[in-house]
C-alpha positions as CSV (number, residue, x, y, z in Angstrom):
1,M,0.0,0.0,0.0
2,G,1.1,3.5,-0.7
3,A,0.7,6.6,1.4
4,S,0.3,10.4,1.2
5,Y,2.6,12.8,2.9
6,F,3.0,16.5,3.4
7,I,6.7,17.3,3.7
8,G,8.3,20.7,4.3
9,H,11.1,21.1,1.7
10,G,12.9,23.9,3.6
11,S,16.0,25.5,2.2
12,P,17.8,24.0,-0.9
13,M,20.8,23.6,1.5
14,L,19.0,20.6,3.0
15,A,20.2,18.7,-0.1
16,I,23.8,18.7,1.2
17,Q,23.2,19.0,5.0
18,D,23.3,16.4,7.7
19,I,21.1,17.8,10.4
20,P,18.2,16.4,12.5
21,Y,15.6,17.2,9.8
22,T,17.5,15.5,7.0
23,Q,18.1,12.6,9.3
24,E,14.3,12.3,9.7
25,L,13.9,12.4,5.9
26,N,16.5,9.6,5.6
27,K,14.6,7.6,8.2
28,L,11.4,8.0,6.3
29,G,13.0,7.0,3.1
30,A,14.4,3.8,4.6
31,S,10.9,3.0,5.9
32,L,9.4,3.5,2.4
33,G,11.8,1.1,0.7
34,K,11.5,1.2,-3.1
35,P,7.9,2.1,-4.1
36,E,6.5,1.7,-7.6
37,A,6.7,5.5,-8.0
38,V,6.4,8.9,-6.3
39,V,4.1,11.7,-7.3
40,V,5.1,15.1,-6.0
41,F,2.9,18.3,-5.9
42,T,5.6,21.0,-5.8
43,A,5.1,24.5,-4.6
44,H,7.9,25.6,-7.0
45,W,5.8,24.9,-10.1
46,A,2.8,27.2,-10.1
47,A,0.6,27.1,-13.2
48,R,-3.0,28.0,-14.0
49,E,-3.4,24.7,-15.9
50,L,-2.9,21.5,-13.9
51,S,0.3,20.0,-15.4
52,V,2.0,16.7,-15.0
53,T,5.5,15.8,-16.1
54,S,5.4,13.1,-18.8
55,T,8.7,11.5,-19.8
56,D,10.6,8.2,-19.7
57,A,13.9,10.0,-19.8
58,V,16.2,11.2,-17.0
59,Y,15.0,14.6,-15.7
60,E,17.1,17.7,-15.7
61,T,17.9,19.0,-12.2
62,I,16.5,22.5,-12.0
63,Y,18.4,25.0,-9.8
64,D,15.6,27.4,-9.1
65,F,17.4,29.5,-6.5
66,G,20.3,31.8,-6.2
67,G,23.1,32.9,-3.8
68,F,24.0,29.4,-2.5
69,P,27.4,27.7,-2.4
70,D,28.8,26.2,-5.6
71,E,28.5,22.7,-4.2
72,L,24.8,22.9,-4.3
73,Y,24.8,23.6,-8.0
74,R,26.8,20.5,-8.7
75,V,24.1,18.2,-7.1
76,V,22.4,16.1,-9.7
77,Y,19.3,14.0,-9.0
78,P,19.1,11.7,-12.1
79,A,15.6,10.2,-11.6
80,R,13.5,9.1,-14.5
81,G,9.9,9.8,-15.2
82,S,7.1,7.5,-16.4
83,K,4.8,8.4,-19.3
84,K,2.6,5.5,-18.4
85,L,2.0,6.7,-14.9
86,A,1.7,10.3,-16.0
87,D,-1.1,9.2,-18.3
88,E,-2.8,7.4,-15.4
89,V,-2.5,10.5,-13.2
90,I,-4.0,12.7,-16.0
91,G,-6.8,10.1,-16.3
92,L,-7.5,10.2,-12.6
93,F,-7.8,13.9,-12.8
94,A,-10.1,13.7,-15.8
95,A,-12.3,11.2,-13.9
96,A,-12.7,13.8,-11.2
97,G,-13.7,16.4,-13.7
98,L,-10.3,18.1,-13.6
99,A,-8.5,19.0,-16.9
100,A,-4.8,18.3,-16.8
101,R,-2.0,18.4,-19.4
102,P,1.2,16.5,-19.9
103,E,4.5,18.5,-19.7
104,E,7.3,16.7,-21.6
105,K,10.2,19.1,-21.1
106,R,10.2,20.2,-17.5
107,G,12.9,18.9,-15.1
108,L,12.7,18.6,-11.3
109,D,12.7,21.8,-9.3
110,H,14.2,21.9,-5.8
111,G,10.8,21.4,-4.2
112,V,11.1,17.8,-5.6
113,W,14.8,16.8,-5.7
114,V,15.9,18.2,-2.4
115,L,13.5,15.9,-0.6
116,L,13.9,12.9,-2.9
117,R,17.7,13.0,-2.6
118,H,17.2,12.0,1.0
119,L,14.1,9.8,0.6
120,F,15.4,7.8,-2.4
121,P,19.1,8.6,-2.7
122,E,19.7,6.1,-5.5
123,A,17.3,8.0,-7.7
124,D,15.8,4.6,-8.7
125,V,12.1,5.4,-8.1
126,P,10.2,6.9,-11.1
127,V,9.0,10.5,-10.4
128,I,6.0,12.4,-11.5
129,A,5.9,16.1,-10.6
130,V,2.6,18.0,-10.6
131,S,2.0,21.7,-10.6
132,V,0.0,23.8,-8.1
133,N,-2.4,26.6,-8.7
134,P,-2.4,29.3,-6.0
135,L,-5.5,30.8,-7.4
136,L,-7.7,28.0,-6.1
137,P,-9.2,27.8,-2.6
138,P,-8.4,25.1,-0.1
139,E,-11.5,23.1,-1.0
140,Q,-10.5,22.8,-4.6
141,Q,-6.9,21.9,-3.6
142,Y,-8.3,19.1,-1.5
143,K,-10.4,17.9,-4.5
144,I,-7.3,17.8,-6.7
145,G,-5.5,15.7,-4.2
146,Q,-8.5,13.5,-3.6
147,A,-8.5,12.5,-7.3
148,L,-5.2,10.7,-6.7
149,A,-6.5,8.7,-3.8
150,P,-6.7,5.5,-5.9
151,L,-2.9,5.6,-6.3
152,L,-2.5,4.8,-2.6
153,E,-4.1,1.4,-3.1
154,R,-0.9,0.6,-4.9
155,N,2.7,1.0,-3.6
156,I,2.8,4.6,-4.8
157,V,3.8,7.6,-2.6
158,V,2.1,10.9,-3.0
159,I,3.8,14.0,-1.6
160,G,2.7,17.6,-1.1
161,S,6.0,19.5,-1.0
162,G,5.8,23.0,0.6
163,A,5.9,24.6,4.0
164,T,3.2,25.4,6.6
165,I,5.1,28.5,7.6
166,H,7.1,30.3,4.9
167,N,7.8,33.9,5.7
168,F,11.4,35.0,5.2
169,R,10.7,38.3,7.0
170,E,9.9,36.4,10.2
171,M,13.0,34.2,10.2
172,N,15.0,34.7,13.5
173,F,18.6,33.9,12.8
174,H,19.3,34.1,16.6
175,A,17.0,31.1,17.1
176,E,18.6,28.6,14.8
177,N,17.0,25.4,16.3
178,R,14.1,26.8,18.3
179,A,10.5,27.6,17.4
180,D,9.1,31.0,18.0
181,D,5.9,30.7,20.0
182,W,3.6,32.1,17.4
183,A,5.0,29.7,14.7
184,K,4.4,26.6,16.9
185,E,0.9,27.9,17.9
186,F,0.0,28.0,14.2
187,D,1.4,24.5,13.4
188,D,-0.2,23.0,16.6
189,W,-3.6,24.4,15.5
190,L,-3.1,22.7,12.1
191,I,-2.0,19.4,13.6
192,E,-5.0,19.3,16.0
193,H,-7.5,19.9,13.2
194,M,-5.7,17.5,10.8
195,Q,-5.8,14.8,13.5
196,S,-9.6,15.2,13.8
197,W,-9.9,15.5,10.0
198,D,-11.7,18.8,10.6
199,T,-11.6,20.0,7.0
200,A,-14.2,22.7,7.6
201,S,-11.9,24.5,10.0
202,L,-8.8,23.8,7.9
203,F,-10.4,25.3,4.8
204,G,-11.1,28.4,6.9
205,Y,-7.6,28.5,8.4
206,K,-7.0,32.1,7.3
207,Q,-9.9,33.3,9.6
208,L,-9.6,30.6,12.3
209,A,-6.0,29.7,12.8
210,P,-3.8,31.8,15.1
211,H,-1.2,33.9,13.2
212,A,-2.4,32.5,9.8
213,V,-1.7,35.6,7.8
214,R,1.7,35.9,9.3
215,A,2.5,32.3,8.6
216,T,1.3,32.0,5.1
217,P,2.0,35.1,3.0
218,D,2.9,32.8,0.0
219,Y,-0.1,30.5,-0.3
220,E,1.6,28.3,-2.9
221,H,3.8,26.8,-0.2
222,F,0.9,26.2,2.1
223,L,-1.6,24.6,-0.3
224,P,0.3,21.3,-0.8
225,L,-1.0,20.5,2.6
226,F,-4.5,20.3,1.2
227,L,-3.3,18.3,-1.8
228,A,-1.6,15.7,0.4
229,M,-4.6,15.5,2.8
230,G,-7.0,15.1,-0.1
231,A,-5.0,12.2,-1.4
232,G,-5.5,10.6,2.0
233,D,-9.2,11.1,2.0
234,A,-10.2,7.4,1.8
235,R,-8.4,6.7,5.1
236,R,-8.8,10.0,7.0
237,R,-6.0,9.3,9.3
238,M,-3.2,11.7,10.1
239,E,0.1,10.9,11.8
240,L,2.6,13.5,12.8
241,L,6.1,12.2,12.0
242,T,8.3,15.2,12.5
243,Q,7.9,18.8,13.8
244,I,11.2,20.7,13.6
245,Y,12.0,24.4,13.2
246,L,14.9,26.4,12.0
247,Y,15.4,30.1,12.6
248,G,12.4,30.4,14.8
249,S,9.7,30.1,12.2
250,L,10.9,28.1,9.3
251,S,8.6,25.1,9.8
252,H,9.7,21.5,8.8
253,L,6.8,19.2,9.2
254,I,6.4,15.7,8.0
255,V,2.9,14.5,8.1
256,K,1.5,11.1,6.9
257,F,-2.1,10.7,5.8
């Protein structure tokens, strides 16, 4: 059986760091073994039209960031895609009344490969990347994720890659490994309502959750939470695997649905 996860992808530097959070990613990867494939909704691919990578070739590694050490730009994650699975994903979206298109040329952005480098370091699991649309409300994000629920009946992993708290202005570089109180309050609220599968409250997070506007100024990083949760709709179980903070408010959650 597969599973759905929301995973905070953090800074690109995670790709080359050995810190408690990357150790948690490594541990999760070891528990997953070698699934049939992994499907990743990535916050770093925003598109109005739902798009799905479709190739059998090795992906280009996209360095969609600047100002980092040269070592990071030498990292390559040579995973392959799967046209067959991409067609299946597009078909599942269509069955849910969602139009989606294949994208044959796009590589893997750091919202995908930074995580997968720790989860599947051999790059031997086929990868499908899926775009996100920040113009859609949480209810619609959940529906998009829900369309892929049948994949979890197989040994396929679905990941929503983003961040529950992603506000660079709020980062506290004097609190490297400590959570600011407001940041933890926001995540704790989310965790409580995910555990009870209270989608009504979660969909209204902006009005109901403490510090929501402060935590989520860039919705495209937050919305993968709803995509991953939607994919787990058939089970409606949430398990908190990891809750780690860097610089006070940079949240690194790993949640299994």
